[in-house]
C-alpha positions in Angstrom: 24.0 -18.4 81.3 27.3 -17.0 82.6 26.7 -13.7 81.0 23.1 -13.6 82.3 24.4 -14.4 85.9 26.9 -11.6 85.6 24.2 -9.3 84.5 21.9 -10.2 87.4 24.8 -9.8 89.8 25.5 -6.3 88.5 21.8 -5.5 88.9 21.8 -6.7 92.5 25.0 -4.7 93.2 23.4 -1.5 92.0 20.2 -2.2 94.0 22.2 -2.8 97.1 24.3 0.4 96.5 21.0 2.4 96.1 19.7 0.9 99.3 22.9 1.8 101.2 22.8 5.4 99.9 19.1 5.7 100.9 19.7 4.5 104.4 22.8 6.7 104.8 20.9 9.7 103.7 18.2 9.0 106.3 20.9 8.6 108.9 22.6 11.9 108.0 19.2 13.7 108.1 18.4 12.3 111.6 21.9 13.2 112.8 21.7 16.8 111.5 18.3 17.2 113.1 19.6 15.9 116.5 22.6 18.2 116.4 20.7 21.3 115.4 17.6 20.9 117.5 18.1 18.6 120.4 21.7 18.7 121.5 22.9 21.8 123.5 25.1 23.7 121.1 27.2 26.7 122.1 29.1 28.2 119.1 32.6 29.4 120.1 33.3 33.0 121.0 35.2 34.6 118.2 38.2 37.0 118.2 39.2 38.5 114.9 41.2 41.3 113.4 44.7 42.6 114.2 46.3 41.2 117.4 43.3 38.9 117.9 45.5 36.1 119.1 46.9 38.4 121.9 43.4 39.4 122.8 42.4 35.7 123.1 45.4 35.0 125.2 44.4 37.7 127.6 40.9 36.5 127.7 42.1 33.0 128.6 43.8 34.3 131.7 40.9 36.6 132.5 38.8 33.3 132.7 40.9 32.2 135.7 43.3 29.8 134.0 46.7 29.9 135.4 48.7 27.2 133.6 48.2 27.0 129.9 49.1 24.0 127.6 49.9 25.2 124.2 49.7 22.6 121.4 51.3 23.4 118.1 53.9 22.1 115.6 57.7 22.8 115.6 57.5 24.8 112.3 55.2 27.5 113.8 57.5 27.8 116.8 60.5 28.2 114.5 58.6 30.9 112.5 58.0 32.8 115.8 54.2 32.8 115.5 53.8 31.9 119.3 55.9 34.8 120.7 53.1 37.3 120.9 50.8 34.8 122.6 53.5 33.7 125.0 54.3 37.4 125.9 50.6 38.1 126.5 50.2 35.1 128.7 53.3 36.1 130.8 52.2 39.7 131.0 48.7 38.7 132.2 50.3 36.5 135.0 49.9 33.0 133.6 52.4 30.2 133.2 52.4 28.0 130.0 53.9 24.8 128.6 54.6 24.3 125.0 54.0 20.9 123.2 55.3 21.4 119.6 55.4 17.8 118.6 52.3 17.7 116.4 52.6 16.0 113.1 50.1 15.7 110.2 47.4 13.1 111.0 48.2 13.0 114.8 48.6 9.4 116.1 47.4 7.8 119.3 51.1 7.8 120.5 51.5 11.5 119.9 48.3 12.4 121.7 49.4 10.2 124.7 52.8 12.0 124.6 51.2 15.4 124.8 48.7 14.3 127.4 51.5 13.0 129.6 53.1 16.5 129.5 49.9 18.2 130.1 49.1 16.1 133.2 52.6 16.3 134.7 52.3 20.2 134.6 48.8 20.3 136.0 47.6 22.5 133.1 44.0 23.8 133.4 43.3 25.0 129.8 44.7 24.5 126.3 45.5 26.8 123.5 45.9 25.2 120.1 47.8 27.0 117.5 47.9 25.6 113.9 45.9 23.7 111.4 43.4 20.9 111.9 46.0 18.5 113.2 47.0 20.7 116.1 43.5 21.4 117.0 42.4 17.9 116.6 45.3 16.7 118.8 44.5 19.3 121.4 40.8 18.3 121.6 41.8 14.6 122.3 44.5 15.6 124.8 41.9 17.7 126.6 39.3 14.9 126.5 41.9 12.4 127.9 42.5 14.8 130.8 38.8 14.7 131.9 37.8 11.1 130.9 39.3 8.0 132.4 39.4 6.0 129.1 41.8 5.4 126.2 41.8 7.4 122.9 40.4 4.3 121.1 37.4 4.0 123.5 36.4 7.5 122.8 36.1 6.8 119.1 32.6 7.2 117.5 29.7 9.2 118.6 29.1 10.9 122.0 31.7 8.9 124.1 33.4 11.9 125.6 31.1 11.7 128.7 32.9 14.3 130.9 34.0 16.8 128.3 37.5 18.2 128.0 39.7 21.0 129.4 38.7 24.4 128.1 40.1 24.7 124.6 41.0 28.0 122.8 41.9 27.6 119.1 44.1 29.8 117.0 43.7 28.5 113.5 46.5 29.3 111.1 45.0 27.6 108.0 41.6 27.5 106.2 41.5 23.8 106.3 39.3 21.3 108.1 37.6 23.9 110.2 38.3 21.9 113.4 38.1 25.1 115.4 34.3 25.2 114.9 33.4 21.5 114.8 32.6 18.7 117.3 35.0 16.2 115.8 38.7 15.1 116.0 40.3 12.7 113.7 43.1 10.3 115.1 45.4 8.0 113.2 46.0 4.4 114.4 49.1 3.2 112.6 48.9 -0.3 114.3 45.6 -1.0 112.6 46.4 1.2 109.6 43.2 3.3 109.9 41.9 6.6 110.9 38.9 7.1 113.2 36.8 10.1 114.4 35.9 11.1 117.9 32.6 13.1 117.7 30.9 14.7 120.6 29.3 18.0 121.3 31.7 18.5 124.1 34.6 18.8 121.7 33.6 22.2 120.6 36.3 24.7 121.4 35.5 27.6 123.8 
């Protein structure tokens, strides 16, 4: 009887798993349809080739932005990868502030630290230089600047009601592809979890 009960339990577990997979597939199909055919979607303008990051920096200033917030990590600053971008911004007549505190899997506290610096300097656009962590952090900082709600309350689908500051991304890795997605992933050490913020308004310019 015990073995029979265990066998029936395994059968029910497999059936439940199959049902969960079925409903998740339906959910993802509907979600893809909504994103592709119903929501307004503007793919980012692309700059590529030699000196494309310099060309992008000049373009940012030509869009009327005067105080740029650069989000990156300390290693890229140390390697000198920002020098050409900074020079192009200065030459074009814009000021900039650098936040180089990004760490892998950016936390809520890190995002709030960057947001405080952005706000205190009245920056009107963001350039994110780095991998997915830098770009994700920049997205959420930009969203904090336009939405009067905490990072946690923006978690989930379509909760970034008022968009974010204009965001320009300079990816340095072929990783998560955050430069062309509508999502940002945030770490919450207090609850020992990660959560995603997903909204069409998080697409970089």
